[in-house]
C-alpha positions as CSV (number, residue, x, y, z in Angstrom):
1,M,129.6,-79.5,-133.3
2,R,131.1,-79.9,-129.6
3,G,133.6,-77.4,-130.0
4,I,130.8,-75.0,-130.8
5,A,128.9,-76.3,-128.1
6,Y,131.2,-74.9,-125.8
7,D,131.3,-71.4,-127.4
8,V,127.7,-71.3,-127.2
9,A,127.4,-72.6,-123.3
10,A,130.0,-70.2,-122.4
11,A,128.3,-67.3,-124.4
12,L,124.9,-68.5,-122.5
13,D,126.1,-69.3,-119.1
14,S,125.3,-72.7,-119.5
15,E,127.4,-76.0,-119.4
16,V,127.9,-78.7,-122.1
17,V,126.4,-82.4,-121.6
18,S,129.1,-84.5,-121.2
19,L,129.8,-87.0,-124.1
20,D,129.0,-90.7,-122.6
21,V,132.3,-92.4,-124.2
22,A,132.5,-95.7,-122.1
23,P,134.6,-98.4,-123.4
24,V,132.8,-101.1,-125.6
25,P,133.9,-104.5,-124.2
26,A,135.4,-106.7,-126.8
27,Q,133.3,-110.0,-127.6
28,S,136.1,-111.6,-129.6
29,T,139.6,-111.8,-129.7
30,A,139.9,-110.5,-133.3
31,V,142.6,-107.4,-133.6
32,M,144.8,-105.8,-136.3
33,E,148.4,-105.3,-135.3
34,I,149.3,-101.5,-135.7
35,V,152.9,-100.5,-136.1
36,L,154.0,-96.8,-136.2
37,D,157.1,-96.1,-138.6
38,A,156.8,-92.6,-139.1
39,G,158.2,-91.0,-136.0
40,E,156.7,-87.8,-134.8
41,R,154.4,-87.3,-137.7
42,V,151.9,-89.9,-136.5
43,P,152.4,-90.4,-132.7
44,R,149.1,-92.1,-132.5
45,F,146.9,-94.6,-134.5
46,A,143.7,-96.2,-132.8
47,G,141.7,-99.2,-134.1
48,R,139.4,-101.9,-134.1
49,V,138.4,-105.1,-135.9
50,I,134.2,-105.4,-135.4
51,E,133.2,-108.8,-137.2
52,N,129.9,-110.1,-138.7
53,V,128.8,-106.4,-139.3
54,D,125.5,-105.8,-141.9
55,A,126.8,-103.6,-144.4
56,T,123.4,-103.1,-145.8
57,A,121.8,-101.7,-142.5
58,P,120.3,-98.3,-144.0
59,T,121.6,-95.2,-142.3
60,P,119.1,-93.8,-139.4
61,V,116.8,-91.2,-140.5
62,W,118.4,-88.8,-137.9
63,M,121.8,-89.5,-138.4
64,A,121.1,-89.0,-142.3
65,E,119.6,-85.5,-141.4
66,R,122.2,-84.4,-139.4
67,L,124.5,-85.1,-142.0
68,R,122.4,-83.5,-144.7
69,R,122.0,-80.3,-142.5
70,A,126.2,-80.4,-141.9
71,G,126.6,-80.5,-145.8
72,V,127.6,-84.2,-145.9
73,R,125.8,-86.4,-148.4
74,P,124.5,-89.9,-146.5
75,I,126.6,-92.7,-148.7
76,S,126.1,-95.7,-146.8
77,F,125.8,-96.6,-143.3
78,L,129.4,-97.8,-142.5
79,V,130.9,-94.7,-144.4
80,D,128.2,-92.4,-142.5
81,V,129.3,-93.3,-139.3
82,T,133.0,-92.2,-139.9
83,Q,131.3,-89.1,-141.1
84,Y,129.1,-88.4,-138.5
85,V,131.9,-89.0,-135.6
86,M,134.0,-86.7,-137.6
87,I,131.4,-83.7,-137.8
88,E,130.4,-84.5,-134.1
89,L,134.1,-84.9,-132.6
90,G,136.4,-83.2,-135.2
91,Q,138.1,-86.4,-135.3
92,P,138.6,-88.0,-138.9
93,M,138.0,-91.6,-139.5
94,H,138.2,-94.4,-141.7
95,A,136.6,-97.8,-142.3
96,F,138.5,-100.5,-144.0
97,D,137.0,-104.1,-145.1
98,R,139.3,-106.0,-142.5
99,D,139.1,-109.3,-145.4
100,T,141.0,-107.2,-147.7
101,L,143.9,-106.4,-145.3
102,E,146.7,-108.5,-144.1
103,G,148.3,-107.3,-141.1
104,P,150.1,-105.8,-139.5
105,V,148.8,-102.4,-140.5
106,V,152.2,-99.8,-140.8
107,V,152.0,-96.3,-140.8
108,R,155.0,-95.3,-142.6
109,P,156.3,-92.5,-145.5
110,A,155.5,-93.4,-148.8
111,R,158.2,-94.6,-151.0
112,A,159.3,-92.6,-154.3
113,G,157.1,-93.8,-156.7
114,E,154.7,-95.2,-155.1
115,Q,151.0,-95.4,-156.0
116,V,147.7,-95.8,-154.3
117,K,144.3,-95.8,-155.8
118,L,142.0,-93.7,-153.6
119,L,138.5,-93.9,-153.2
120,D,137.9,-91.6,-155.9
121,G,139.2,-93.8,-158.6
122,R,142.0,-91.7,-159.4
123,D,145.6,-92.8,-159.3
124,A,148.0,-90.8,-156.9
125,E,151.6,-91.0,-157.3
126,L,153.7,-90.4,-154.0
127,D,157.0,-89.7,-152.8
128,G,158.5,-89.4,-149.2
129,E,156.4,-86.4,-148.4
130,F,153.4,-88.3,-148.1
131,L,152.4,-90.9,-145.2
132,V,150.5,-93.9,-146.3
133,V,148.8,-96.6,-144.3
134,S,149.7,-100.0,-145.3
135,D,149.0,-103.7,-145.0
136,S,151.3,-106.6,-145.6
137,R,150.0,-108.1,-148.6
138,G,153.1,-109.1,-150.6
139,G,155.7,-108.5,-147.7
140,R,155.5,-106.3,-144.4
141,A,154.3,-102.8,-145.4
142,A,154.3,-103.8,-149.0
143,R,151.0,-102.1,-149.8
144,A,149.8,-98.6,-149.8
145,V,146.0,-99.2,-149.0
146,A,145.3,-95.3,-147.8
147,L,147.1,-91.8,-147.9
148,G,147.3,-91.3,-144.5
149,G,145.4,-88.3,-143.3
150,I,143.8,-87.3,-146.7
151,M,141.8,-90.6,-148.4
152,G,141.5,-94.0,-148.3
153,G,142.0,-96.6,-150.9
154,E,140.1,-98.4,-153.4
155,A,141.2,-102.1,-152.8
156,T,140.4,-101.8,-149.1
157,K,137.0,-99.7,-149.3
158,V,133.8,-101.2,-147.2
159,T,130.8,-102.2,-150.0
160,D,127.9,-103.9,-149.1
161,A,129.4,-107.4,-149.2
162,T,131.5,-106.3,-146.2
163,R,131.0,-108.5,-143.7
164,N,134.3,-107.7,-141.2
165,V,135.2,-104.2,-140.5
166,F,138.4,-102.4,-139.3
167,L,138.0,-98.9,-138.0
168,E,141.1,-96.7,-137.7
169,A,141.3,-93.0,-136.2
170,A,144.4,-91.3,-136.1
171,H,146.5,-88.2,-135.0
172,W,148.5,-86.6,-137.5
173,I,150.3,-83.8,-137.1
174,P,149.7,-80.2,-139.3
175,S,153.2,-80.6,-141.0
176,A,152.8,-84.0,-142.3
177,I,149.3,-82.9,-144.2
178,I,149.9,-79.6,-145.0
179,G,150.3,-78.9,-148.8
180,R,149.8,-82.5,-149.6
181,S,146.1,-82.5,-150.6
182,R,146.8,-79.9,-153.2
183,R,149.7,-81.2,-154.9
184,L,147.3,-84.0,-155.5
185,G,144.6,-81.6,-156.5
186,L,142.4,-83.2,-153.7
187,H,140.3,-81.3,-151.0
188,T,138.8,-83.6,-148.4
189,D,137.2,-83.1,-145.0
190,A,140.3,-84.9,-143.2
191,G,143.0,-83.1,-144.8
192,H,141.0,-79.9,-144.2
193,R,140.6,-81.0,-140.3
194,F,144.3,-82.5,-140.1
195,E,146.0,-79.4,-141.5
196,R,144.7,-77.0,-139.2
197,G,145.4,-79.6,-136.0
198,V,142.8,-82.2,-134.4
199,D,142.7,-83.0,-130.5
200,P,145.4,-85.7,-130.3
201,Q,143.5,-87.2,-127.7
202,L,140.6,-88.1,-129.7
203,P,141.3,-91.5,-131.6
204,R,140.5,-93.9,-128.7
205,V,136.9,-91.8,-127.9
206,A,136.4,-91.9,-131.5
207,V,136.7,-95.5,-132.3
208,E,134.7,-96.3,-129.1
209,Y,131.7,-93.9,-130.1
210,A,131.8,-95.3,-133.8
211,T,131.7,-99.0,-132.6
212,R,128.9,-98.2,-130.2
213,L,127.1,-96.6,-133.2
214,I,127.8,-99.5,-135.3
215,Q,126.5,-102.3,-132.8
216,D,123.0,-100.1,-132.5
217,V,122.5,-100.4,-136.0
218,A,124.2,-102.8,-138.0
219,G,125.2,-105.1,-135.0
220,G,128.5,-106.8,-135.0
221,T,131.0,-108.4,-133.0
222,P,133.8,-105.8,-131.7
223,G,137.2,-106.8,-130.6
224,P,139.6,-105.4,-128.2
225,L,140.4,-101.7,-128.7
226,T,144.1,-101.4,-129.9
227,E,146.3,-98.6,-130.1
228,A,149.8,-97.7,-131.1
229,A,151.2,-94.5,-129.5
230,L,154.7,-92.7,-128.8
231,A,154.3,-90.8,-126.1
232,E,157.5,-88.7,-126.0
233,H,155.6,-87.2,-129.3
234,L,152.2,-86.6,-127.9
235,P,151.9,-83.1,-126.8
236,A,150.5,-82.1,-123.1
237,P,148.2,-78.9,-122.1
238,A,150.4,-76.7,-119.9
239,A,149.4,-74.3,-117.5
240,I,149.1,-70.7,-118.8
241,G,149.4,-67.6,-116.2
242,L,146.5,-65.2,-116.7
243,R,146.8,-61.7,-114.8
244,R,143.9,-59.8,-114.0
245,A,145.8,-56.5,-114.6
246,R,146.8,-57.9,-117.8
247,V,143.6,-58.3,-118.8
248,A,142.3,-54.9,-118.2
249,R,145.3,-53.3,-119.7
250,V,144.6,-55.3,-122.9
251,L,140.7,-54.8,-122.9
252,G,140.6,-51.3,-121.5
253,I,138.0,-52.7,-119.4
254,E,137.6,-54.5,-116.2
255,I,135.9,-58.1,-116.1
256,A,135.0,-59.7,-112.7
257,D,136.8,-62.6,-111.2
258,A,133.9,-64.6,-111.2
259,E,133.1,-63.8,-114.9
260,I,136.6,-64.5,-115.7
261,E,136.4,-67.7,-113.9
262,R,132.8,-68.6,-115.5
263,I,134.0,-68.0,-119.4
264,L,137.0,-70.0,-118.7
265,R,135.4,-73.0,-117.2
266,A,132.5,-73.2,-119.5
267,L,135.4,-73.5,-122.7
268,G,136.4,-76.3,-121.1
269,M,139.6,-75.2,-118.9
270,Q,141.1,-76.0,-116.0
271,V,141.1,-72.7,-113.7
272,A,143.2,-72.6,-110.2
273,G,143.5,-69.1,-108.4
274,K,146.8,-67.5,-107.5
275,G,147.8,-64.0,-106.0
276,D,147.4,-61.7,-109.4
277,G,145.1,-63.9,-111.4
278,W,144.9,-67.8,-112.5
279,L,146.7,-70.5,-113.3
280,V,144.6,-72.0,-116.4
281,T,145.3,-75.4,-118.3
282,P,143.5,-75.6,-121.6
283,P,141.9,-78.6,-122.9
284,S,144.0,-81.1,-125.1
285,R,141.2,-79.9,-128.1
286,R,142.3,-76.3,-127.5
287,F,146.1,-76.6,-128.7
288,D,145.8,-73.1,-130.3
289,L,145.9,-71.6,-126.9
290,A,149.8,-71.0,-125.6
291,I,150.3,-67.5,-124.1
292,E,148.4,-65.2,-121.7
293,E,147.1,-63.2,-125.0
294,D,145.3,-66.1,-126.3
295,L,143.6,-66.1,-123.1
296,I,142.5,-62.6,-123.1
297,E,141.1,-63.3,-126.8
298,E,138.9,-65.6,-125.4
299,L,137.8,-63.6,-122.9
300,A,137.1,-60.6,-125.5
301,R,135.3,-63.0,-127.8
302,I,132.6,-64.5,-125.2
303,H,132.1,-61.1,-123.0
304,G,131.5,-59.9,-126.3
305,Y,133.2,-57.4,-128.4
306,D,130.3,-54.7,-128.6
307,R,131.3,-54.3,-124.9
308,I,134.5,-53.3,-124.9
309,P,134.2,-49.5,-126.0
310,T,136.1,-47.8,-128.5
311,T,138.1,-45.2,-127.2
312,V,140.1,-42.5,-129.0
313,P,143.5,-41.5,-127.6
314,G,143.6,-38.3,-125.9
315,G,146.3,-35.5,-125.2
316,P,147.2,-32.1,-127.6
317,A,148.6,-32.9,-131.2
318,R,151.2,-30.5,-132.2
319,I,151.5,-30.1,-136.0
320,A,154.5,-27.8,-136.8
321,A,154.6,-26.3,-140.2
322,P,158.0,-27.0,-142.0
323,S,160.4,-23.9,-142.4
324,E,160.9,-22.9,-145.8
325,T,164.1,-21.6,-145.1
326,R,165.4,-25.3,-144.0
327,L,166.0,-28.3,-146.4
328,G,165.4,-31.8,-145.0
329,R,168.5,-33.9,-144.7
330,N,167.8,-36.3,-147.7
331,R,166.9,-33.5,-149.8
332,H,169.5,-33.1,-152.7
333,P,170.7,-30.3,-154.0
334,P,169.8,-29.2,-157.6
335,A,172.5,-30.4,-160.1
336,A,174.9,-27.8,-161.8
337,G,173.7,-25.7,-164.5
338,S,169.5,-26.6,-163.9
339,A,167.4,-23.9,-163.8
């Protein structure tokens, strides 16, 4: 929803109200250790323990109605919070019943033949192409408790009896998720988003936001937010050069410099002028912007395709009639003896 808001703001010459995600101060020392053991496929994983939550608290009407209008059926408050944050920010999340977990939590490739019972009741048999979240019940990283980036597990789900929650939000790269759901006959909101790419900077923001929503409705005592990250595998937005002459040549129209800068800034980009144009740095959520033509497409989209004239190429067209006395190079002579 916030991504759509940037498009609307740019189209209406407005601004997006920033999301207040001030860190929630820790009120306890309860933590769950996180270990990343999947390399570049999962370069960030954030989590927080919240104790003494009232899991029976009803989902507020405003939240349930927003979920319903977004096509999501409200289930229970702790589940609905993770759905709400995903729809507003674009970051899938999961809530575990903390008391069913034994730390540390390990993110790793699945083992050949490993099985996990998913939230929908089915038993998924995995191989090394899948990623799982596992805890250490029965030994370090012994038990898979969730199918990474796709669906949580039955054994650790939150229920009305849940008192302590472990919230998680991670960054799974698209290539680690693409095709995995289909192999199991699944289609989940989380898998749908991770397959297409999610802002790598969102996990911490999502956990803070969800923590505040849970405290406001269901109470609870939050511990410190913990995060494991592999900085070398986290992409950083790079500046892209944009030339005003290139904009005019590709679109076939002149767009005023002030309008170009307004559109790009309204979409959340940093814009710095230079001699023949601009240096534009996209926000981390716009990882799809990599080259100059990507920026030009954004300008065309917001400026309006209907404002770009359709021009038929000019110039004389010469059509020469082939001579009946000449044969083409590729034409074979008639076979001997043919009529």
